C-alpha positions as CSV (number, residue, x, y, z in Angstrom):
1,M,246.8,99.4,-73.2
2,D,244.4,99.5,-70.2
3,N,246.2,98.2,-67.1
4,V,243.3,95.9,-66.0
5,F,243.2,94.3,-69.5
6,F,247.0,94.1,-69.6
7,N,247.1,92.3,-66.3
8,L,244.3,89.9,-67.4
9,I,246.0,88.9,-70.6
10,D,249.4,88.5,-68.9
11,S,247.8,86.2,-66.3
12,V,246.0,84.2,-68.9
13,L,249.2,83.6,-70.9
14,T,251.2,82.8,-67.8
15,E,248.6,80.2,-66.6
16,R,248.4,78.5,-70.0
17,E,251.0,75.9,-69.5
18,S,249.4,73.3,-71.8
19,F,246.5,72.9,-74.2
20,N,243.8,70.2,-73.9
21,R,243.4,70.1,-77.7
22,I,244.6,72.2,-80.6
23,W,242.6,72.7,-83.8
24,F,243.8,74.1,-87.1
25,A,241.5,75.9,-89.5
26,G,241.9,75.6,-93.3
27,G,240.9,77.7,-96.2
28,K,240.3,75.5,-99.3
29,T,236.6,74.9,-98.8
30,Q,234.3,77.8,-99.6
31,P,233.7,79.7,-96.3
32,P,230.1,80.1,-95.0
33,Q,228.6,83.6,-94.9
34,F,229.9,85.7,-92.1
35,S,233.0,83.6,-91.5
36,Y,236.0,85.2,-90.0
37,Q,238.7,85.3,-92.7
38,V,241.6,87.8,-92.7
39,N,245.1,87.9,-94.2
40,F,247.1,87.5,-91.0
41,P,247.4,84.6,-88.5
42,R,245.1,84.3,-85.5
43,L,245.2,82.2,-82.3
44,E,242.0,81.7,-80.4
45,L,242.2,80.5,-76.8
46,V,239.0,79.3,-75.0
47,L,239.2,80.5,-71.4
48,K,235.9,79.0,-70.2
49,G,232.6,77.6,-71.4
50,E,231.9,75.9,-74.8
51,Y,232.9,77.6,-78.0
52,I,231.3,76.0,-81.1
53,N,232.8,76.6,-84.5
54,Q,232.6,75.6,-88.1
55,L,236.0,74.9,-89.7
56,D,237.5,73.6,-92.9
57,D,239.3,70.4,-91.8
58,G,240.9,69.6,-95.1
59,D,239.9,66.0,-95.9
60,N,236.3,66.2,-95.0
61,G,235.4,69.8,-95.8
62,I,233.4,71.8,-93.4
63,C,232.9,70.3,-89.9
64,Q,231.5,71.6,-86.6
65,I,233.6,71.4,-83.5
66,S,233.0,72.1,-79.9
67,L,235.9,73.6,-78.0
68,M,236.1,73.8,-74.2
69,G,238.2,75.7,-71.7
70,G,241.9,74.9,-72.4
71,D,241.4,74.3,-76.1
72,A,242.8,76.5,-78.9
73,I,242.3,77.1,-82.6
74,Y,245.1,78.3,-84.9
75,I,243.9,80.0,-88.0
76,P,246.6,80.7,-90.7
77,P,246.4,83.7,-93.0
78,N,243.3,83.5,-95.3
79,S,241.9,80.5,-93.6
80,W,238.6,80.8,-91.8
81,N,236.4,79.9,-88.8
82,K,232.8,80.6,-88.1
83,P,231.8,80.8,-84.4
84,S,228.1,80.2,-83.6
85,W,228.1,82.3,-80.4
86,N,225.0,80.3,-79.1
87,T,226.7,79.0,-76.0
88,E,228.2,80.5,-72.9
89,C,231.9,81.1,-73.4
90,S,234.9,83.4,-73.0
91,V,237.5,83.6,-75.8
92,L,240.8,85.4,-76.2
93,S,242.0,86.0,-79.8
94,L,245.5,87.0,-80.6
95,L,246.1,88.6,-84.1
96,F,249.6,88.6,-85.5
97,G,249.9,91.5,-87.9
98,K,253.1,92.6,-89.6
99,R,253.4,95.7,-87.4
100,Q,250.7,95.1,-84.8
101,L,249.8,92.5,-82.2
102,G,246.0,92.6,-81.6
103,F,244.1,91.3,-78.6
104,S,240.4,90.6,-78.6
105,L,238.5,89.3,-75.6
106,V,234.9,88.3,-76.1
107,S,232.5,86.9,-73.5
108,K,229.0,85.6,-74.1
109,T,226.2,84.1,-72.1
110,K,223.9,81.3,-73.5
111,D,220.8,82.5,-75.4
112,S,221.8,86.2,-75.0
113,P,221.7,88.2,-78.2
114,K,224.6,90.4,-77.1
115,F,228.1,89.9,-75.8
116,Y,228.5,91.1,-72.2
117,D,232.2,91.8,-72.4
118,V,234.1,92.9,-75.6
119,Q,237.6,94.4,-75.3
120,K,240.0,95.0,-78.2
121,H,243.5,96.4,-78.0
122,S,246.6,96.4,-80.1
123,I,250.3,97.1,-79.5
124,Q,253.3,97.6,-81.8
125,A,255.1,94.3,-82.6
126,W,258.8,93.7,-83.2
127,T,259.9,93.1,-86.8
128,G,262.5,90.6,-87.8
129,H,261.8,88.5,-84.6
130,A,261.8,84.8,-84.2
131,V,258.0,84.9,-84.3
132,D,258.2,84.7,-88.2
133,P,259.5,81.2,-88.4
134,I,257.2,80.1,-85.6
135,L,254.2,81.3,-87.6
136,T,255.6,79.8,-90.8
137,A,256.0,76.4,-89.1
138,L,252.4,76.6,-87.7
139,N,251.0,77.5,-91.1
140,M,252.7,74.4,-92.6
141,L,251.5,72.1,-89.8
142,A,248.0,73.5,-90.3
143,T,247.9,71.9,-93.8
144,E,248.2,68.4,-92.1
145,H,245.1,68.9,-90.0
146,Q,246.3,66.6,-87.3
147,Q,247.7,67.5,-83.9
148,Q,251.4,66.6,-83.4
149,P,253.7,66.9,-80.4
150,M,255.5,69.9,-82.0
151,D,252.2,71.9,-82.2
152,E,252.1,72.6,-78.5
153,H,255.7,73.7,-78.3
154,L,255.2,76.1,-81.2
155,L,252.1,77.6,-79.6
156,Q,253.9,78.0,-76.3
157,A,256.6,79.8,-78.1
158,L,254.0,82.0,-79.7
159,L,252.5,82.8,-76.2
160,S,256.0,83.6,-74.9
161,Y,256.6,86.0,-77.7
162,T,253.2,87.6,-77.0
163,Q,254.1,88.1,-73.3
164,N,257.4,89.7,-74.3
165,M,255.5,92.1,-76.5
166,L,253.1,92.9,-73.6
167,H,255.9,94.0,-71.4
168,V,257.7,96.2,-73.9
169,P,255.4,99.2,-73.5
170,L,256.2,99.3,-69.8
171,H,259.8,100.2,-70.6
172,Q,259.6,102.1,-73.9
173,S,257.7,105.2,-74.9
174,K,254.7,104.4,-77.1
175,N,253.3,106.4,-80.0
176,R,249.7,106.2,-78.9
177,T,248.5,107.8,-82.1
178,E,250.2,105.1,-84.2
179,D,248.9,102.3,-82.0
180,L,245.3,103.7,-82.3
181,Y,245.6,103.9,-86.0
182,Q,246.9,100.4,-86.3
183,G,244.2,99.1,-84.0
184,I,241.6,100.7,-86.2
185,C,243.1,99.2,-89.3
186,I,243.0,95.7,-87.7
187,Y,239.4,96.3,-86.7
188,I,238.5,97.2,-90.3
189,Q,240.3,94.2,-91.7
190,E,238.2,92.0,-89.3
191,N,234.9,93.7,-90.0
192,F,235.1,94.8,-93.7
193,H,232.1,92.6,-94.5
194,R,229.9,94.5,-92.1
195,A,228.1,97.8,-92.4
196,I,230.9,99.8,-90.9
197,S,231.1,103.6,-91.3
198,R,233.0,106.6,-89.9
199,D,230.5,107.0,-87.1
200,T,230.4,103.3,-86.1
201,I,234.2,103.0,-86.0
202,A,234.6,106.3,-84.1
203,N,232.0,105.1,-81.6
204,R,233.8,101.7,-81.2
205,F,237.1,103.4,-80.4
206,N,235.6,106.2,-78.3
207,I,236.8,109.1,-80.5
208,T,235.0,111.7,-82.5
209,P,234.4,111.1,-86.3
210,N,236.4,114.2,-87.1
211,H,239.4,112.8,-85.0
212,L,239.1,109.5,-86.9
213,S,239.2,111.3,-90.3
214,R,242.3,113.3,-89.2
215,L,244.0,110.2,-87.9
216,F,243.8,108.5,-91.3
217,R,244.9,111.5,-93.2
218,Q,247.9,112.0,-90.9
219,Q,248.9,108.3,-90.3
220,G,247.7,106.6,-93.4
221,H,247.9,109.4,-95.9
222,M,244.5,108.4,-97.3
223,R,240.9,108.9,-96.4
224,L,239.1,106.4,-94.1
225,A,236.6,105.6,-96.8
226,D,239.5,104.9,-99.2
227,Y,241.1,102.5,-96.8
228,I,237.8,100.6,-96.2
229,C,237.3,100.4,-99.9
230,W,240.9,99.1,-100.4
231,V,240.4,96.4,-97.8
232,R,237.2,95.3,-99.4
233,I,238.6,95.3,-103.0
234,E,241.7,93.3,-101.9
235,R,239.4,90.7,-100.2
236,A,237.2,90.6,-103.4
237,K,240.3,89.9,-105.5
238,F,241.3,87.1,-103.2
239,M,237.8,85.6,-103.4
240,L,237.7,85.8,-107.2
241,R,241.0,83.9,-107.3
242,Q,240.1,81.4,-104.6
243,Y,236.4,80.5,-104.8
244,P,233.8,80.1,-107.6
245,F,231.4,82.5,-105.8
246,R,228.9,84.4,-108.0
247,L,229.5,88.2,-108.1
248,T,226.5,88.9,-106.0
249,E,227.9,86.6,-103.3
250,I,231.3,88.2,-103.4
251,A,229.8,91.7,-103.2
252,S,227.8,90.7,-100.2
253,R,230.7,89.0,-98.4
254,C,232.9,92.1,-99.0
255,G,230.5,94.6,-97.6
256,F,229.0,96.0,-100.8
257,V,225.2,96.2,-100.6
258,D,224.7,96.4,-104.4
259,V,226.5,94.2,-107.0
260,N,226.4,96.8,-109.7
261,Y,228.1,99.3,-107.4
262,F,230.7,96.7,-106.5
263,C,231.5,96.1,-110.1
264,R,231.8,99.8,-110.8
265,V,234.1,100.3,-107.8
266,F,236.2,97.2,-108.7
267,K,236.8,98.4,-112.3
268,N,237.6,101.9,-111.1
269,K,240.2,100.6,-108.7
270,T,241.7,97.8,-110.8
271,G,241.1,98.7,-114.4
272,R,239.2,95.5,-115.0
273,T,235.7,94.1,-114.2
274,P,235.5,91.3,-111.6
275,S,234.8,88.8,-114.4
276,E,237.8,90.0,-116.4
277,Y,240.0,89.8,-113.3
278,R,238.8,86.3,-112.5
279,G,239.5,85.3,-116.1
280,V,243.2,86.3,-116.1
281,T,244.3,85.2,-112.6
């Protein structure tokens, strides 16, 4: 991980001694288009400015919230949030994968069409660590949609675990190739609904397209295109089970530009059409 970014994240986590307010995202209400929804937990910390989001708050469906510096959102697996990015803000996201811990820092100025600072890194995470019951407890509390005294203690424990993970690479040898591969996998899982390709992903991680292809053959034992397709089909299966979206809507939300192509790929990968899959699950 870049030393400057490492020091920034470490200082942010050290200074975060308390939270002004903690929000929990849900996943029962149908998510709006372009919502962020992945199958691993996320914690978003507002560092400064105003961060406006749409959330599923459980009892009242979709609501809009305004978070300020010192606030946080916890998003359980397969729950969602939708930032508006129309205000000036700086947000740090922590992504807790099974094997990787991802970091995403995004800064935005008001009325600007682009972000002026976007940094994404990932490191290997410990397995079988106490973080698992912490995340399980937070996922359970998220269903209650109401801040409780235990919430802040659990989030502080999560930040403590994250800091421990940050310091491990300083004392242990790292497999940089494995870290790069896992970081790209996280990126694809976050952006599967967008028009991502070999060239755009390679450009995002400052590597050549050929290097990217070799990386997936060596580390993932599959082609990059096959991995992107797998992520999209898995998300489509989740949406077919969870929401009554039309097939055109699911195709669009999963990154397929054509519903007929989506149906052909889905049947090829699962042995059933999307309608057949929805009917038996």
